[in-house]
N, C-alpha and C positions, 0 to 999 in steps of 0.2 A: 086493549087496556088503556085506559084514561091515564094521564099525567098529571098528578098534581103534587105540588112540592111545598104547600104550605097548608095547615090545619089547625083549628083551634078546638082544644077538647078540654072536658071537666074531669078532674080526678079526685077520688076521696079514698082514703085509707079508712080501714075497719075500726070501729070503737072497741073497747076491750069489754068483755062480758062482766057482770055484776057478781059481787061475791055472794056466798050463800049464807042464811042463818039456819043452823041445824045444830041439835043437841043428840048425844048418844042415849038410846034408851035400849039397854039390854037387860035381860031377865036377870042375870047375875052379876051386873055391874052396879055396885050400890051408888057410886058417883059418876054419872055419866059425864057431864060437861059438854062444851060446845065443840062441834067438829065440822063447821062449814068451811068449805074449800073456797079458793080464790077463783076469780074468773079467768077466762082465756085470753090471751093476746089477740087484738085485731089483725086482720090480715094488712100486709104491706103493700104499697103500689111500686113495682118493679119494672123498669125498662130494660128490654134487651134488643140487642141489634142483630139482625138475621140476614144471611146473604140470600139472593134469589128475587129480592125485592127492590124496586126503583120508582116506586110512586107511594104516596100517601091517600090513595083514592078511598081506601076502605076507612079512613077517618071521616070521610064526608057522609058517611050513612051511620056510623057508631060513634058518638061523640061524648058519651057519658060512661065513665069506668068508675066501678064503686068496689072496693074490695069488702067481702063479708066480715061481720063483727065477730068478736070471741063469743064462744059459749059461757053461759052461766057456771058458778062453781056448784058443788053438790056436798051432801053429807058424807061422812066418812073421810073427811079432808081431801075429797076429789077435786082437782083442779079442772075447770072447764076447758072445753076443746079450743084450740086456737084456730081462728079464721085462716082460711087459705090465702096466700098471697095471689095477688092478681098481676100477672105478667103481661105488659103491654109491649107487642112485637112491632118493632119499625125497622125500616130499612137501614143499612150500613151507611154512615154519614149523616144520620139525623141528629140535629140540635134540639134539645127542649129549652124552650125560651120562656122566661117569666112573662106574665100578662102585661108588663110594660113594652114588651117587644123589644127589648135591647139586652137584659141580662141572662146570659147563658147559663142555664142551670147544669145541663148534661150535654156532652158530646160524643156520641158513640161512634167510633170511626175504625172499630175492628169487629169482624163477625164474632158472635158469641159474647160481646161485652153486656154484662148486666149491672144495672145500678139501682139502689133504692132511692126513690124520691120522697116518697111520704111514708113514714113509719107508722103502722097500726098502733093504736091505744093499748096501754098496759091494761090488764084485768083488774078488777077491784077487789078488796081484800074480803075474805070469809071472816065470819065472826070468831073462827078460832084465833086468828091473828090479833085479835083484841082483848084476848084473855090476858088477866094480870091478877096480881095478889089481892087487888082491892076491887077487881071486876071479874067475879068468877064466872058469870052468865051473861056475857055481853050479847046485846042483839043488834049491835049497829053493824053495818057492812058498807064497804066501798062500792059504788055504783059503775066504776069502771071509766077509765080515761077515755075521752072523745077522740075520734080520728082526725086527721088533718085533710084539708080540702082547698082546691086552687084550680083556676084556669091557667093552661099553659098553651103555648105556640108550639107546634112541632114545624120545623123548618129542615128540608132535606136539601143537604149539597152533595151531589153525587161526587163518587170517588174516582177519579181518573188520574192517570200518570201524565197525559197530555192533553191541551186543549185546543180546538180549532176557532179562530176568530176571523173576522173579517166584514166586509160590507155585503149587502145583500147581493146575491147572485154571482158571488166571487167563485162559486164551485165547490163550496164545502161538502155539500151532500154527495156529488158525485165522487169527491175526493175519499169520503168515509166509506161508501159503497165500494170503491176500486179495492180498498186494502182490508176490508172486514167484511162479516158477513150481514152487515146492516142493511136493511132495505129502507133507507131514507128516501123521501119524497124527492123527486128531481122536476124541476119545472122552469119555464123561461119568463118567469116573472118573480118580483120581488117578494121576500118572506115567504119562501115556499116552505122553510123549516119554522114550525110555529113552537116546538118544544125541544128540550135537549134530547140528543141522542148519543147512546154509548156503542162503542164496538170494540172488539178485541183484536189487536195487531198481532200477529206472528212474523217475526223478522228476524232472521241470522239466529236461530234457536233461542230467540228471547219473545217475551210475550208482554205486552202492555196494554192498558185501557185508553181509548181516545174518545174525547167528548166532543160533541159538535153542538153549538148553541145558534139561536137565532141571530141574523146578520144585525151589525151595528150600523146606525146612521149618525149623522151629526145631530147633537142634542139629545142623544139616548139617555144620558143622565137627568135630563129635564121631562123625560118621558115620551120623546119622539120615537115614532115607529112601535116596536115592541117594548122600548125602554131598556133598562139595564137590569131587569130583575133576575134575568137568567145568568147573569155573570157570576153569581155567587156558586153556580156549578162548577166553575172552573178555578176558584180560589184555592184549592187543594193541589192543583196541577203543579208537576215540576218544571213543564216548559210549555210554552205556547207556540202554535204554529199559525202564523198570519198570512192567510191567503189573498193575493192580490190579483185580480183580472187584469190581464195584458190588454184586454179590448176596452178597458176603462178609458175615459178620457184623460185622465193625469194620475198614473200610480203613484206618484210621491204623495199627491193630496189624499188619495186614499190611504196611505200610510199614516199620514198625521191624524186623520179624522179618528182612526181607530185608536192610535196611540193617545189622542186627548180624551176620549171616552173612558179608556182603562185608567187613565190617571185621575180623571173626575170620580170615578166609581171607588177607587181607592182599594182596601182590601188586601194591599200587597201586591195587586196584579201588575201596578207599574213598574215593580222591581223584578218580576220573573223574566227569566231569559226568553228570548224571542228568536224564533227561526222564520225568516221572511221567503214566502214561496211564491214565485211569480208564476201563476196559474194560467193554464189554457193556452201554450206556447206552439201547441199543434196547429193552431189557427192562423198564425202569422209567420213570417220569414225570420231567418236567424239573425239579420241585421237589427230588426226592431228588438229582438230578445237581447242582444248585446247592449243596445242603446238604453232600453228600459231599466236593465240591470244596473248599469253605471248610475243611471239617474237616482235609483233606489238607494245606491251607496252614497250618493252625495247628499241624500236627504237624511242619512243617520243611519241607515240599516247596515248591521255588522256583517251579516251573512245572508246572502240572496241564492235561493235554488230555484233554478228555471224548471218548471214540471208540467205534466199534463195529468190532470185528474182522470180524463177519459180514456188515455191510452196508456198511461203508466210510466211514461217517459220521464226520467229524473228522479223518480220516487225512491230509488235505492239510497241514493246520496243524502236526501233529506231524511230518512228513516234512520240512516247511520247517525246522522246529527242528532236525532231524538234519543237514540240510545246512550250517547255520551253524557246526558242529563240524568238518567235513570239509577235508582239503586241496583246493588249487586243481584237483589231479586225482588221482583214487584209482587203485588199482593195476589196476582192471577197465575205466577209460575208455580210450577209443581216443585215439592221438595226434592233436593238433590240435583234439580234439573233434568229428571228423566223425561222422556218423550214417549209418545203412545205408538208413533209409526215414523216410518222413514220420510213421510211428507213434512212432518214437523221440523225435521233438522235442515230443510232446504230454505234458503232465504227468499223472502216474497219478491216476485217478479212479475213484470207485466204479462198479460196475455200475448 
């Protein structure tokens, strides 16, 4: 499935149906009079967030959404049928943004959330409603109110409890593959990850969603590399895990580069709690691990966790720290904390 996190669509609610001109004509009714009914209301445009989707790719092929108009009124004071509402189903975490690209109209952050964005037009009045003491046989009717229409942007911000950040080749894909069932691509070249990846972590009878985004490089805020366009997918995270490759030339510099890009992006990322993970410790000796850990602390890192994404060494301590920043129950956790089998009760551990 192709990943798409932004799409522009056209939406239009249904127009109201016209009222009817009708007069009673019955054999034994001496004075019939007007009996034209009102038109039906047009359909609304409704957005609904559904679980199980993590891409907007469907909106690349279907870009126009138009609700049906209301039916016309009829004689015997019968109101026209209302137009059916058109429900646009989007992934959880989707924002509906005005055509200006800035004004957020809807923010659908919970499964099942529904919101009416465009209301259908009201039906027109039938000639019965125009009857008065001075106008006993009106022939005027209302044509029905028009619907509303607009272009909107759909922008998906994936919902995750924790996010992975770091320079290219820091080992983020190996990390997420180790602790989740995600099959992220792993390679020995920069920008192996070209789109965000999600995985569910189970640790100490808890569950949370972890997001991996493409690596950042210096100047990402100005468009260098893949830029910072994917940082929006970790805006909702409660904690960020910053992976640093111990084999890099200068771990402290790697720390500062990513910190500067997060601050340049904004969106509250600069204020989120950060857990610094010194990755690939299985490739060096303990002395170098100790030295680099001290260097990162001197550079401003509050907590540094030496880990190996390939072997799983040190991972439990890092995941324990992640749990400290999670709510009592995450979105993926089952009601009342029940588990399906005994394996779910065991803490994560390396092979």
